[in-house]
C-alpha positions in Angstrom: 11.7 -33.1 5.4 12.5 -30.0 3.4 12.2 -30.3 -0.4 15.0 -28.1 -1.9 15.7 -27.2 -5.5 19.1 -26.2 -6.9 18.3 -24.1 -9.9 20.0 -24.8 -13.2 19.8 -22.7 -16.3 18.6 -25.4 -18.8 16.7 -27.6 -16.5 14.7 -24.8 -14.8 14.6 -22.2 -17.6 10.8 -21.8 -17.4 10.9 -21.2 -13.7 13.7 -18.7 -13.9 11.7 -16.7 -16.5 9.1 -16.0 -13.8 11.5 -13.6 -12.2 10.8 -14.8 -8.7 11.7 -12.6 -5.7 12.7 -14.0 -2.3 10.1 -12.4 0.1 12.7 -12.1 3.0 15.7 -10.6 1.3 14.0 -8.9 -1.7 16.6 -10.4 -4.0 15.8 -12.0 -7.3 16.1 -15.8 -7.5 18.6 -16.8 -10.1 20.6 -19.8 -11.5 22.7 -21.5 -8.8 20.4 -20.6 -5.9 19.0 -23.3 -3.7 15.3 -22.6 -3.0 12.3 -23.9 -1.2 8.6 -23.6 -2.4 5.9 -23.1 0.2 3.2 -25.6 -0.6 0.4 -23.3 0.5 1.0 -20.0 -1.4 3.7 -21.3 -3.8 6.1 -18.6 -2.8 9.8 -19.3 -3.4 12.4 -18.8 -0.7 16.2 -19.1 -0.5 17.0 -22.0 1.8 18.5 -19.5 4.2 15.2 -17.5 4.3 13.2 -20.7 4.9 15.4 -21.5 7.9 15.1 -17.9 9.1 11.3 -18.4 9.1 11.9 -21.6 11.2 10.6 -23.7 8.2 7.1 -22.3 8.5 5.0 -20.1 6.2 1.2 -19.7 5.7 1.0 -21.4 9.1 2.3 -24.7 7.8 5.7 -26.3 7.0 5.1 -28.4 3.9 7.2 -27.7 0.8 6.7 -28.7 -2.9 8.6 -31.7 -4.3 8.4 -30.2 -7.8 8.7 -26.6 -9.0 5.4 -25.0 -9.9 4.8 -24.6 -13.6 4.3 -21.1 -15.1 0.8 -19.9 -15.2 -1.1 -17.0 -16.8 -3.9 -15.8 -14.7 -5.2 -13.3 -17.2 -6.0 -15.3 -20.3 -9.6 -15.6 -19.2 -11.3 -12.8 -17.2 -13.4 -14.4 -14.4 -16.2 -12.8 -12.4 -15.0 -11.2 -9.1 -15.0 -13.7 -6.3 -14.7 -11.8 -3.0 -13.2 -13.4 0.1 -16.1 -14.5 2.3 -15.4 -12.2 5.2 -15.5 -8.4 5.7 -12.3 -6.4 6.1 -11.9 -3.1 7.8 -9.5 -0.5 6.8 -7.1 0.3 9.6 -4.9 -1.3 12.2 -6.2 -4.3 14.2 -4.0 -3.6 17.3 -5.1 0.1 17.4 -8.8 -0.8 17.1 -8.4 -3.5 19.7 -6.9 -1.1 22.2 -9.7 1.5 21.6 -12.3 -1.3 22.0 -10.7 -2.4 25.4 -10.5 1.2 26.7 -14.2 1.8 25.8 -15.2 -1.5 27.3 -13.2 -0.8 30.5 -14.8 2.6 30.8 -18.3 1.0 30.7 -17.4 -1.6 33.2 -16.0 1.0 35.6 -19.1 3.1 35.3 -21.3 0.0 36.0 -19.3 -1.0 39.0 -19.4 2.5 40.5 -23.1 2.7 39.9 -23.6 -0.7 41.4 -21.6 0.2 44.5 -23.6 3.4 45.0 -26.8 1.4 44.7 -25.5 -1.1 47.3 -24.7 1.7 49.8 -28.1 3.4 49.3 -30.0 0.1 49.5 -28.1 -1.1 52.6 -28.5 2.2 54.4 -32.1 3.2 53.7 -33.6 -0.3 53.6 -31.4 -2.5 55.7 -30.2 -0.4 58.6 -33.5 1.4 59.0 -35.5 -1.8 59.3 -33.1 -4.6 60.2 -29.3 -4.0 60.6 -28.4 -7.6 60.2 -30.5 -7.8 57.0 -28.7 -4.6 55.8 -25.3 -6.1 56.3 -26.3 -9.4 54.5 -27.8 -7.4 51.6 -24.6 -5.3 51.4 -22.3 -8.4 51.3 -24.7 -10.1 48.8 -24.7 -7.2 46.4 -20.9 -6.9 46.7 -20.6 -10.6 45.9 -22.7 -10.1 42.8 -20.4 -7.3 41.6 -17.3 -9.5 42.3 -18.9 -12.4 40.3 -19.5 -10.0 37.4 -15.9 -8.8 37.4 -14.7 -12.4 37.5 -16.8 -13.3 34.5 -15.4 -10.2 32.7 -11.9 -11.6 33.0 -12.7 -14.6 30.8 -15.3 -13.0 28.4 -15.7 -9.7 26.7 -18.7 -7.5 27.5 -18.9 -6.0 24.0 -18.4 -8.4 21.1 -16.1 -7.2 18.4 -17.4 -7.3 14.9 -17.0 -5.5 11.6 -20.2 -3.8 10.5 -21.3 -3.9 6.9 -21.4 -0.1 6.7 -17.7 0.2 7.6 -16.4 -3.0 6.0 -14.8 -3.7 2.6 -14.5 -6.8 0.5 -11.3 -7.9 -1.2 -11.0 -9.9 -4.4 -8.5 -11.0 -7.0 -9.3 -9.2 -10.3 -8.1 -11.2 -13.3 -9.5 -8.7 -15.8 -7.8 -5.7 -14.3 -4.8 -7.7 -13.2 -4.8 -6.6 -9.6 -6.5 -6.7 -6.2 -10.0 -5.1 -6.1 -11.3 -3.6 -2.9 -15.1 -3.0 -2.7 -16.8 -0.6 -0.3 -20.5 -0.4 -0.8 -20.8 0.3 -4.6 -17.2 1.8 -4.9 -14.5 -0.4 -6.5 -10.8 0.4 -6.2 -8.2 -1.8 -8.0 -4.5 -1.9 -7.1 -2.8 -3.4 -10.1 -0.1 -6.1 -9.5 2.6 -4.1 -11.2 1.9 -1.3 -8.7 2.2 -3.5 -5.7 5.7 -3.6 -4.2 5.0 -6.0 -1.4 2.0 -7.7 0.3 2.4 -8.4 4.0 0.0 -10.4 6.2 -0.2 -11.7 9.7 -2.5 -14.1 11.5 -3.1 -13.6 15.2 -5.2 -16.0 17.3 -7.5 -14.1 19.7 -8.5 -15.0 23.2 -12.2 -15.3 24.2 -11.8 -12.2 26.3 -11.8 -10.3 23.0 -14.3 -12.2 20.8 -16.3 -14.5 23.1 -15.1 -17.3 20.9 -12.0 -19.6 21.4 -11.6 -20.2 17.6 -11.4 -16.6 16.4 -8.4 -15.0 14.8 -7.4 -11.7 13.3 -6.0 -11.5 9.8 -4.0 -8.3 9.1 -3.1 -7.3 5.5 -0.7 -4.6 4.3 -0.5 -3.6 0.7 2.6 -1.6 -0.1 2.6 0.1 -3.5 5.6 1.1 -5.6 5.1 4.7 -4.4 5.7 3.4 -0.9 2.1 4.0 0.2 0.7 1.5 2.6 -2.9 0.4 2.8 -3.8 -1.6 5.9 -6.8 -3.9 6.4 -7.8 -6.5 8.9 -10.6 -9.0 9.5 -11.9 -11.1 12.3 -12.6 -14.7 11.2 -13.0 -18.2 12.4 -10.0 -20.5 12.1 -12.0 -22.7 9.7 -12.1 -19.8 7.2 -8.3 -19.5 7.0 -8.1 -21.8 3.9 -10.0 -19.2 1.9 -7.0 -16.8 2.5 -4.5 -19.5 1.6 -6.3 -20.1 -1.7 -6.3 -16.3 -2.3 -2.5 -16.2 -1.8 -2.0 -19.2 -4.1 -3.7 -17.4 -7.0 -1.4 -14.3 -6.8 1.3 -13.9 -9.4 4.5 -15.8 -8.5 6.7 -12.7 -8.8 4.7 -10.7 -6.3 6.6 -10.4 -3.0 4.3 -11.8 -0.3 5.6 -12.0 3.3 4.0 -13.6 6.3 4.9 -11.3 9.2 5.2 -13.8 12.0 
């Protein structure tokens, strides 16, 4: 069941003062509009936008029965609480492709080396002493290579991970009224009024990439008012996704947040 709200000037005056923006159309939400509120991040959508998203946002379909009340995040400055997983600056798809190419190059080199060793072993050991033994040794070694390649289809050889030296931490900064990105001892804060849009996307990864059936990739794009885009991604366990949902929920309501399905 979808909980919709027909906005009225007097009844919903406090909500209308928030200046909400529909994340899909980019239009301001005003009196007379019928909207839906995502229960996870509290973003407001036109009913048409919600149907366009197939009634799903933040990987869930629940909507709020009541409109969220106005909030002021900045009355009390809280210590920075970083998300409990490392992000890496860049594009997840590009890094994944590079990782696959590098891994395939290593596998190819190992197979060629193994094949050469099989030939040398079979010729100099097997055929010079016992031809039948050489043939069996050859087939046995080739069988071992085939087994290795079959295992490679279901599991990755090189586990993907984000190293501390290349990773960054992301936090909501109530004191500076923005999103703070920390790399080593360097802090960079993008203020909310400088953020035009925040896009994110959750992609579930196969075990051939991470050696874990419960891993996913979270990609984040921060687009500033100057149309500059900063891209980050992280690899995390599906049980850690609620941390991201809580982060979204704490963002200002008038910040345009879009889940890129």
